C-alpha positions in Angstrom: -39.5 34.8 -8.4 -38.2 39.0 -8.6 -37.0 41.0 -5.6 -36.6 44.2 -4.9 -33.4 46.0 -3.5 -31.6 48.6 -2.1 -28.7 50.8 -4.0 -27.3 54.0 -2.8 -25.6 56.1 -5.6 -24.5 59.1 -6.1 -26.7 61.8 -8.0 -24.5 61.9 -11.2 -24.5 58.0 -11.1 -28.3 58.5 -11.1 -27.7 61.2 -13.7 -26.3 58.6 -16.1 -28.3 55.6 -15.4 -30.9 58.4 -16.6 -29.7 59.1 -19.3 -28.1 55.5 -20.5 -31.7 54.0 -19.7 -33.4 56.7 -22.0 -31.3 55.8 -24.6 -32.0 52.7 -24.6 -35.5 53.1 -23.9 -35.5 51.2 -21.0 -36.3 51.9 -17.4 -33.3 52.8 -15.0 -33.9 49.7 -13.3 -34.3 47.7 -15.9 -31.2 49.2 -18.1 -29.0 48.7 -14.5 -29.5 44.8 -14.6 -29.2 45.1 -18.4 -26.3 46.5 -17.8 -24.6 44.5 -14.8 -25.7 41.0 -16.3 -23.2 42.0 -20.2 -20.8 43.0 -17.7 -21.3 39.2 -15.6 -21.3 37.4 -19.1 -18.1 39.6 -20.5 -16.4 38.7 -17.6 -17.3 34.7 -17.2 -16.3 34.1 -20.5 -13.5 34.0 -23.5 -13.8 36.5 -26.0 -12.6 34.3 -30.2 -9.4 35.6 -29.9 -8.8 34.6 -26.6 -10.7 31.4 -27.9 -8.6 30.8 -30.8 -4.9 31.2 -29.1 -6.4 28.3 -26.6 -7.5 25.9 -29.0 -4.7 26.6 -31.5 -2.5 25.3 -27.8 -2.0 21.1 -28.9 -0.2 21.3 -25.8 -2.8 22.4 -23.4 -5.6 21.2 -25.5 -4.0 17.7 -24.5 -3.1 18.3 -21.3 -7.1 19.8 -20.9 -7.7 16.5 -21.8 -6.3 14.5 -19.6 -7.7 15.7 -16.9 -11.5 15.5 -17.9 -10.2 11.6 -18.7 -9.0 11.6 -14.6 -12.5 13.7 -13.7 -13.9 11.2 -15.9 -11.9 8.2 -13.7 -12.0 9.8 -10.7 -8.3 9.6 -10.6 -6.3 12.2 -9.1 -6.3 14.9 -6.0 -9.5 16.7 -6.5 -8.5 21.2 -5.0 -11.9 22.3 -3.3 -12.0 26.0 -4.1 
């Protein structure tokens, strides 16, 4: 269920939100939600170049596979972050 929140911002930032929301034909609320979701998705995912670098590192891939196997077999100590 959607929730309503209060957000305190200065007039200059509000004007920027209004401007960009109008360009994208969105409400200010929808623009802020969409922009925030884009930011979160970009910060949680790796880009294609970083992923290619990861996949080309055979030593890393082997260690990741070994670690996954250890998890499935419940071997080792696990650190809660």
